[in-house]
C-alpha positions as CSV (number, residue, x, y, z in Angstrom):
1,M,15.4,16.9,28.4
2,P,17.0,13.5,27.4
3,V,14.7,10.7,26.4
4,S,14.4,8.0,29.0
5,D,15.4,4.6,27.9
6,Q,12.7,2.2,28.6
7,T,13.6,-0.3,25.9
8,P,12.9,-3.9,27.1
9,V,15.7,-6.4,26.6
10,L,14.8,-8.7,23.7
11,K,15.9,-12.3,24.2
12,P,15.6,-15.2,21.7
13,L,13.1,-17.8,22.8
14,P,14.7,-21.1,23.8
15,A,14.6,-23.7,21.0
16,L,12.2,-26.0,23.0
17,W,9.7,-23.1,23.3
18,L,9.9,-22.4,19.6
19,A,9.4,-26.1,18.8
20,A,6.3,-26.1,21.0
21,F,5.0,-23.0,19.2
22,F,5.4,-24.6,15.8
23,A,3.9,-27.9,17.0
24,L,0.8,-26.1,18.4
25,M,-0.1,-24.0,15.4
26,L,-3.6,-22.8,15.6
27,A,-6.1,-23.9,12.9
28,M,-8.7,-21.2,13.8
29,A,-8.2,-17.5,13.7
30,P,-10.4,-14.6,14.7
31,A,-12.2,-12.5,12.2
32,P,-9.8,-10.3,10.1
33,A,-9.3,-6.6,10.9
34,A,-8.1,-3.9,8.6
35,A,-4.5,-2.8,9.3
36,V,-3.5,0.4,7.6
37,T,0.0,1.9,7.4
38,V,0.1,5.6,6.7
39,S,2.9,6.7,4.3
40,G,4.4,10.1,4.2
41,L,3.8,11.1,7.8
42,Y,7.2,12.6,8.0
43,N,7.1,14.3,4.6
44,V,5.7,17.8,4.1
45,D,5.9,20.7,1.8
46,V,5.3,24.4,2.7
47,P,5.4,27.7,0.8
48,V,8.6,29.7,1.2
49,S,9.6,33.2,0.2
50,G,12.8,32.0,-1.6
51,S,15.8,29.7,-1.3
52,G,17.9,32.0,1.0
53,Q,19.1,30.8,4.4
54,D,16.4,32.7,6.4
55,A,13.6,31.6,4.1
56,L,14.7,27.9,4.3
57,A,15.1,28.1,8.1
58,Q,11.5,29.3,8.4
59,G,10.3,26.6,6.0
60,Y,12.1,23.9,8.1
61,A,10.3,25.1,11.2
62,D,6.9,25.4,9.5
63,G,7.2,21.9,8.1
64,L,8.4,20.3,11.3
65,A,5.5,22.0,13.2
66,R,3.0,20.2,10.9
67,V,4.9,16.9,11.3
68,F,4.9,17.3,15.1
69,V,1.1,17.7,15.0
70,R,0.6,14.6,12.8
71,I,2.9,12.4,15.0
72,S,1.7,13.6,18.4
73,G,-1.9,13.5,17.3
74,T,-2.6,16.9,18.9
75,R,-2.2,20.6,17.9
76,E,-1.5,21.3,21.6
77,V,2.0,19.9,21.1
78,L,3.1,23.2,19.6
79,A,2.6,24.9,23.0
80,F,4.8,22.3,24.9
81,D,7.8,23.6,26.7
82,G,10.9,23.0,24.6
83,V,9.1,22.8,21.2
84,P,10.2,26.3,20.0
85,A,13.8,25.2,20.5
86,L,13.2,22.1,18.5
87,L,11.6,24.0,15.7
88,A,14.5,26.5,15.7
89,N,16.8,23.5,15.1
90,A,14.5,21.7,12.6
91,E,17.3,21.3,10.0
92,S,19.0,18.8,12.3
93,L,16.1,16.4,11.8
94,L,16.0,16.6,8.0
95,L,16.8,13.7,5.8
96,S,16.4,15.6,2.6
97,Y,14.8,18.7,1.1
98,Q,14.1,20.3,-2.2
99,V,13.0,23.8,-3.4
100,L,10.3,23.6,-6.0
101,R,9.2,26.5,-8.2
102,N,6.1,26.8,-10.3
103,D,5.7,28.8,-13.5
104,N,4.6,31.9,-11.5
105,G,7.9,31.9,-9.6
106,Q,6.3,30.8,-6.3
107,S,8.5,28.5,-4.2
108,R,7.6,25.5,-2.1
109,L,10.0,23.6,0.2
110,S,9.6,19.8,0.1
111,M,11.1,18.0,3.1
112,A,11.5,14.5,4.5
113,F,12.2,14.3,8.2
114,G,13.6,11.2,9.9
115,A,11.0,9.2,11.8
116,V,13.3,8.1,14.6
117,G,14.7,11.6,15.1
118,V,11.2,13.2,15.2
119,N,9.9,10.6,17.6
120,R,12.8,11.1,19.9
121,A,12.4,14.9,19.7
122,L,8.8,14.6,20.7
123,A,9.6,12.3,23.6
124,S,12.3,14.7,24.8
125,V,9.5,17.3,25.5
126,E,7.2,14.7,27.1
127,A,4.9,14.7,24.1
128,P,3.0,11.5,23.0
129,V,4.0,9.7,19.8
130,W,1.5,8.1,17.5
131,G,2.8,5.4,15.2
132,A,2.4,4.8,11.4
133,N,-0.1,2.0,11.8
134,R,-3.5,3.7,12.3
135,P,-7.1,2.6,12.4
136,L,-9.1,3.0,9.1
137,T,-12.4,4.9,9.5
138,L,-15.2,4.2,7.1
139,A,-17.2,7.5,7.3
140,W,-20.8,7.6,6.3
141,V,-21.6,11.3,6.0
142,A,-25.1,12.6,5.4
143,V,-25.3,16.3,4.6
144,E,-28.6,18.3,4.9
145,D,-28.7,21.6,3.1
146,R,-31.8,23.6,2.4
147,G,-34.0,20.6,3.3
148,V,-32.2,18.1,1.0
149,R,-30.1,15.3,2.3
150,T,-27.3,13.7,0.3
151,L,-24.6,11.2,1.0
152,V,-20.9,12.1,0.7
153,T,-19.3,9.4,-1.4
154,G,-15.8,8.5,-2.7
155,N,-14.5,6.9,-5.9
156,G,-13.6,3.6,-4.2
157,A,-10.3,5.0,-2.7
158,G,-12.0,7.4,-0.3
159,Q,-11.3,10.3,-2.7
160,A,-13.6,12.9,-4.2
161,D,-16.1,11.8,-6.8
162,D,-17.8,13.8,-9.5
163,S,-21.1,14.1,-7.7
164,G,-22.6,17.2,-6.2
165,N,-20.9,16.4,-3.0
166,G,-17.4,16.2,-4.5
167,A,-16.5,19.4,-2.6
168,W,-17.4,17.7,0.7
169,S,-15.4,14.6,-0.1
170,S,-12.4,16.7,-1.2
171,A,-12.6,18.7,2.0
172,F,-12.5,15.6,4.1
173,A,-9.7,14.1,2.1
174,R,-7.5,17.2,2.4
175,A,-8.1,17.4,6.2
176,A,-7.4,13.6,6.7
177,R,-4.2,13.8,4.7
178,E,-2.9,16.7,6.6
179,R,-3.4,14.9,9.9
180,G,-2.3,11.5,8.6
181,L,-5.7,9.9,9.4
182,P,-6.9,7.1,7.2
183,V,-10.5,7.9,6.3
184,T,-12.4,6.3,3.4
185,L,-15.9,7.0,2.1
186,P,-18.7,4.7,0.8
187,S,-18.9,4.2,-3.0
188,T,-21.3,6.0,-5.3
189,E,-23.6,3.0,-5.4
190,F,-25.3,4.3,-2.3
191,N,-26.1,7.7,-3.7
192,G,-29.8,8.4,-3.4
193,N,-30.5,5.5,-0.9
194,R,-33.1,7.2,1.2
195,E,-33.2,4.4,3.8
196,M,-29.5,4.6,4.3
197,L,-29.6,8.4,4.6
198,S,-32.4,8.1,7.2
199,D,-30.4,5.6,9.3
200,I,-27.2,7.8,9.2
201,W,-29.3,10.8,10.2
202,G,-30.9,8.8,13.1
203,Q,-27.5,7.2,13.8
204,F,-28.9,3.7,13.6
205,T,-25.9,1.4,12.9
206,G,-27.6,-1.8,11.8
207,R,-28.2,-1.2,8.1
208,V,-25.0,0.8,7.8
209,R,-23.0,-2.0,9.4
210,K,-24.5,-4.5,6.9
211,A,-23.7,-2.2,4.0
212,S,-20.1,-2.0,5.2
213,E,-19.5,-5.7,5.2
214,G,-16.7,-6.6,2.8
215,V,-15.2,-3.1,3.0
216,E,-12.0,-2.8,4.9
217,H,-12.3,-0.7,8.0
218,D,-11.6,-0.7,11.7
219,V,-14.1,1.9,12.8
220,L,-17.5,3.0,11.4
221,A,-18.4,6.7,11.8
222,L,-22.0,7.9,11.2
223,V,-21.9,11.6,10.6
224,R,-24.8,14.1,10.1
225,V,-24.0,17.5,8.8
226,S,-26.4,20.4,8.7
227,R,-26.3,24.2,8.3
228,S,-28.1,26.8,10.4
229,G,-27.5,30.4,11.4
230,G,-24.6,30.7,9.0
231,Q,-22.7,27.8,10.5
232,W,-22.1,24.2,9.6
233,H,-22.6,21.6,12.3
234,A,-21.5,18.0,12.4
235,G,-22.5,15.3,14.9
236,W,-21.2,11.7,14.8
237,V,-21.1,8.4,16.6
238,F,-18.3,5.8,16.3
239,E,-18.6,2.0,16.3
240,G,-15.3,0.0,16.8
241,A,-11.8,0.3,18.2
242,K,-13.3,0.5,21.8
243,L,-14.0,4.2,21.3
244,N,-16.8,6.1,23.1
245,S,-20.0,5.4,21.2
246,S,-21.9,8.5,22.4
247,E,-22.4,11.4,20.1
248,E,-20.0,14.3,19.8
249,S,-20.3,17.4,17.6
250,V,-18.3,20.3,16.2
251,S,-19.2,23.5,14.3
252,A,-17.5,25.8,11.8
253,D,-18.2,28.7,9.4
254,T,-17.3,26.9,6.2
255,R,-17.3,23.5,4.7
256,E,-13.5,23.2,4.7
257,A,-13.2,24.5,8.3
258,L,-15.9,21.9,9.4
259,A,-14.0,19.0,7.8
260,E,-10.8,20.2,9.3
261,T,-12.3,20.6,12.8
262,L,-14.0,17.2,12.7
263,V,-10.8,15.4,11.5
264,N,-8.7,17.2,14.1
265,R,-11.1,15.9,16.8
266,W,-11.0,12.4,15.4
267,A,-7.2,12.4,15.3
268,E,-7.1,13.5,18.9
269,L,-9.4,10.7,20.0
270,Y,-7.4,8.1,18.1
271,A,-4.1,9.4,19.4
272,G,-5.5,9.3,22.9
273,R,-6.3,5.7,22.4
274,Y,-3.1,4.5,20.6
275,A,-0.3,7.1,21.1
276,V,2.8,6.0,23.1
277,A,3.7,8.0,26.2
278,A,7.1,9.8,26.0
279,G,8.7,7.5,28.6
280,E,7.9,4.4,26.5
281,V,9.7,5.7,23.3
282,G,13.2,4.9,24.5
283,D,16.5,5.6,22.7
284,L,16.5,2.4,20.8
285,P,13.7,2.1,18.1
286,Q,12.0,-1.2,17.5
287,V,10.1,-2.5,14.5
288,D,8.1,-5.7,14.0
289,I,9.2,-7.8,11.0
290,V,6.7,-10.5,9.9
291,L,8.3,-13.4,8.1
292,R,6.2,-15.9,6.2
293,G,7.4,-19.3,5.1
294,V,9.1,-20.1,8.4
295,T,8.4,-23.8,8.8
296,S,10.9,-24.9,11.4
297,V,13.1,-23.9,14.3
298,S,16.0,-24.0,11.9
299,D,14.3,-21.3,9.7
300,Y,13.7,-19.2,12.8
301,G,17.3,-19.5,13.9
302,K,18.8,-18.7,10.5
303,A,16.5,-15.7,9.9
304,S,17.3,-14.3,13.3
305,Q,21.1,-14.9,12.7
306,V,20.9,-13.0,9.4
307,L,19.1,-10.1,10.9
308,E,21.5,-9.9,13.9
309,G,24.4,-9.7,11.4
310,L,23.1,-6.5,9.8
311,T,24.9,-3.3,10.8
312,P,21.9,-1.3,12.1
313,V,20.4,-4.2,14.1
314,V,21.0,-4.3,17.8
315,K,18.7,-7.0,19.1
316,V,16.3,-9.6,17.6
317,G,13.6,-11.5,19.4
318,A,10.6,-13.5,18.5
319,S,7.3,-12.0,19.6
320,R,4.7,-14.3,18.0
321,V,4.4,-17.5,15.9
322,K,1.2,-18.2,13.9
323,G,1.2,-21.0,11.4
324,E,4.2,-20.5,9.1
325,Q,4.3,-16.8,10.1
326,L,6.9,-15.6,12.5
327,T,6.9,-12.1,14.0
328,L,10.3,-10.8,15.0
329,R,10.8,-7.6,17.1
330,V,14.0,-5.9,15.9
331,A,15.7,-3.1,17.8
332,F,17.9,-1.0,15.5
333,S,20.0,2.1,15.4
334,G,19.7,4.9,12.8
335,E,16.6,5.4,10.7
336,L,14.1,2.7,9.6
337,S,14.8,3.5,5.9
338,Q,18.5,2.4,6.5
339,L,17.4,-0.9,8.1
340,K,15.1,-1.6,5.1
341,Q,18.0,-1.0,2.7
342,Y,20.2,-3.4,4.5
343,I,17.5,-6.1,4.5
344,A,16.9,-5.5,0.8
345,L,20.5,-6.6,0.1
346,D,19.8,-10.2,1.3
347,S,17.7,-12.1,-1.3
348,R,16.4,-14.5,1.4
349,F,14.1,-11.7,2.6
350,V,11.5,-11.3,-0.2
351,P,9.2,-8.3,0.3
352,V,5.5,-9.1,0.4
353,K,3.4,-6.9,-1.8
354,G,0.1,-5.8,-0.4
355,E,-3.2,-5.7,-2.2
356,P,-4.5,-3.3,-3.2
357,Q,-1.2,-1.7,-4.3
358,E,0.0,1.4,-2.4
359,A,-1.8,4.6,-3.5
360,Q,0.8,7.2,-4.5
361,P,0.5,10.9,-4.1
362,P,0.6,12.9,-7.4
363,R,4.0,13.7,-8.7
364,T,5.1,17.3,-8.6
365,Q,5.2,18.9,-12.0
366,A,7.0,22.1,-11.1
367,P,10.7,22.4,-12.1
368,A,13.0,21.9,-9.2
369,A,15.9,23.9,-7.9
370,S,17.8,21.0,-6.3
371,S,19.2,21.3,-2.8
372,A,20.1,18.6,-0.3
373,V,21.1,18.4,3.3
374,P,24.7,17.5,4.0
375,A,23.7,13.9,4.8
376,Q,22.8,11.1,2.5
377,A,19.2,11.5,1.1
378,Q,16.9,8.9,2.5
379,A,13.2,8.4,2.1
380,A,11.1,9.1,5.2
381,E,9.9,6.2,7.2
382,G,6.8,4.7,5.5
383,E,7.9,5.6,2.0
384,P,8.2,2.7,-0.5
385,E,11.4,4.0,-2.1
386,A,14.2,6.4,-1.4
387,T,13.9,9.8,-3.2
388,P,17.2,10.6,-4.8
389,K,18.9,14.0,-4.2
390,G,17.6,16.8,-6.4
391,Q,14.6,14.9,-7.8
392,A,10.9,15.3,-7.1
393,G,9.8,11.9,-5.8
394,A,6.4,10.4,-5.1
395,G,6.5,11.6,-1.5
396,S,7.4,15.2,-2.3
397,S,3.9,16.5,-2.3
398,G,3.8,16.3,1.4
399,Q,0.4,14.5,1.4
400,A,0.1,11.5,3.6
401,T,-1.5,8.4,1.9
402,F,-2.7,5.2,3.5
403,T,-2.1,1.7,2.3
404,Y,-3.4,-1.7,3.4
405,Q,-1.1,-4.1,5.1
406,P,-0.3,-7.2,2.9
407,S,-2.8,-9.4,4.6
408,P,-5.8,-9.3,7.0
409,M,-4.9,-9.4,10.7
410,D,-6.8,-10.8,13.6
411,E,-7.8,-8.4,16.4
412,E,-4.8,-9.0,18.5
413,E,-2.4,-8.4,15.7
414,A,-4.2,-5.2,14.7
415,E,-4.0,-3.9,18.2
416,Q,-0.3,-4.6,18.4
417,A,0.3,-2.9,15.1
418,F,-1.7,0.2,16.1
419,E,0.4,0.6,19.3
420,S,3.7,0.2,17.4
421,L,5.6,3.4,16.4
422,Y,6.8,2.1,13.1
423,Q,5.3,0.4,10.1
424,V,5.2,-3.4,10.2
425,L,7.6,-4.9,7.6
426,Y,6.4,-8.0,5.7
427,Y,8.8,-10.5,4.0
428,R,8.7,-14.1,2.8
429,W,11.6,-16.2,4.1
430,H,13.6,-17.9,1.3
431,P,16.1,-20.3,3.0
432,V,18.4,-20.4,0.0
433,P,19.8,-17.1,-1.3
434,V,18.7,-16.2,-4.8
435,I,21.8,-16.0,-7.1
436,E,21.3,-13.5,-9.9
437,N,22.6,-14.4,-13.4
438,D,24.6,-11.5,-14.5
439,G,24.3,-12.6,-18.1
440,G,20.5,-12.3,-17.9
441,Q,20.1,-15.7,-19.6
């Protein structure tokens, strides 16, 4: 089924309107919200039986199936009509791949699929598409086992710590990475805080909300985990992102299965809130580019003109002006990684580095048997750099990681980002091109 083209026509705003926007810059801004871009959503690695054609074809299908679940936000997508045919032709959506072998001779297939291609494929079977900008959940998890309650904490990056609950934090981290869901945990300073544990168990948000101040998040989750009758049970309430605040619960036989079941449910809830319907995907992808240092209508005109001159760019339009920050909505052809490479060639667009710096997945240590698709190797959308052919890059682990956007957003900007299919690109506008000195002096 072809994808319906619902792409709106982007028209530059008249000069008088832009002048009015710049003249009426707002001095006040709403409270900042966390904006999180998930990297590696379209990257995955799977075990394979070897490097033969049949083994690779099965690996492509297995990997694409996992990517489809991440991007649609639901495991039910695999039962959609038309999905088996897409999986059988998974190689057509690949940007690059690599077969990795460990010392025991076991093989894994590391793949990068194209974001635009995957999104269009999902839309072609009427599946929802959930973008790379996703809400960050700060999860306060209290576990009661044999009458003792403990708090699941992280190391400051939402990852496992060395406490007795390290197995729980690792289980949540693995489940969240697999579904591309940004989840972070409180720091170890709250270990042993009985009042906090009591409030989490009773699902009283006041003290928890206070303790969460200064920690980037979009949603608070208060989770209580207990075990009875050979099963683990988890109940939770949300606060934020206009989600249902009533309690929900899940059960599973093991710690790992419970974490997976809980995260799967959260992903479905978020995707139901933010995923784009198939009919809204369109044939022409669009990305928001935020330019800082735009101080005049002349800057706006020149930046737009430069972007319009890039080969992949089809249309450029202004969507928002805030102070010296201009947001442009750019419609483009091809993959987002190609657009980013073209922009990088113009020194007037200076990438804005976010803080904290992007967390990278661990590099693969296994020796690689290099293979590449017949197309030029490109990094998947959301990856900071392209992975060269035949090398194990930072994204080759297949684990999604989340990064903060370069600056706080107000509530309206965060909502727009969450509903966008592609990561928001941040640059500082430099009106005069930077000329490199070849001599280095």
